[in-house]
C-alpha positions in Angstrom: 174.5 114.0 54.7 176.1 111.0 52.9 180.0 110.6 52.7 181.8 110.2 49.4 184.7 108.2 51.2 184.9 104.2 51.1 184.2 103.1 54.3 185.9 99.8 55.6 184.0 97.5 57.4 185.8 94.7 59.7 183.3 91.9 61.0 184.5 89.7 64.0 188.2 88.0 64.2 190.9 89.7 62.1 192.7 86.2 61.4 192.4 84.7 57.9 189.5 82.1 57.8 191.3 80.7 54.4 194.8 80.9 55.6 193.9 79.0 59.0 192.2 76.4 56.8 195.2 76.0 54.2 197.7 75.7 57.2 195.5 73.1 59.0 195.0 71.4 55.9 198.5 71.3 55.1 199.4 69.8 58.3 197.0 67.2 58.0 198.3 66.1 54.7 201.9 66.3 56.0 200.9 64.0 59.3 199.6 61.5 56.6 202.6 61.4 54.5 201.2 63.8 51.7 202.8 66.5 49.9 200.4 69.2 50.6 201.5 71.2 47.8 200.7 68.5 45.5 197.6 67.8 46.8 196.2 71.3 47.0 197.4 71.9 43.4 195.2 68.7 42.4 192.5 69.8 44.3 192.3 73.5 43.2 192.6 72.4 39.4 190.1 69.5 39.6 187.9 70.4 42.4 187.9 67.0 43.8 187.9 66.9 47.4 189.5 63.4 47.6 192.9 65.0 47.2 192.7 66.7 50.9 193.1 64.0 53.6 190.3 63.5 55.8 192.5 63.2 58.8 191.7 66.0 61.2 188.6 67.2 59.6 190.9 68.7 56.7 188.5 67.7 53.8 185.5 69.1 55.4 187.1 72.4 56.4 188.8 73.0 53.1 185.3 72.6 51.4 183.5 75.2 53.5 185.3 77.8 51.3 185.1 78.0 47.3 188.5 77.3 45.4 188.9 80.9 44.2 188.9 81.8 47.9 191.7 79.5 48.4 193.6 80.7 45.5 193.3 84.2 46.4 194.8 83.7 50.0 197.7 81.8 48.2 198.5 84.6 45.8 197.7 87.2 48.8 200.4 85.1 50.9 203.0 84.5 48.1 202.9 88.3 47.0 203.1 89.5 50.5 206.3 87.3 51.5 207.9 88.5 48.0 207.5 92.2 48.1 
C-alpha cells in the first residue's frame, strides 16, 4: 500500500551548504578588504566570478552552487531573521 502523505527525505549533514559557502566567501572578501555585500551583488547580477576573491578558495567554492541557490539561501536567511 502506498501512503498519500508527503514524505520528507533528509540526506547527510543538516548544515546548509549554501549558507556555509556564503559565510566563507564573505569572510574571505573582508580579509582582502572588499565589501562582501557589493561583491556578492555584483556576482549574483552578472554571473562574473571575478567579483569573488580567490582568497581561501572562495571563488571556486561559490561557483559550486548555482546563483539561484545562493539567492534562495539569502532570501531564506533574511526572512527567518525578520519574522
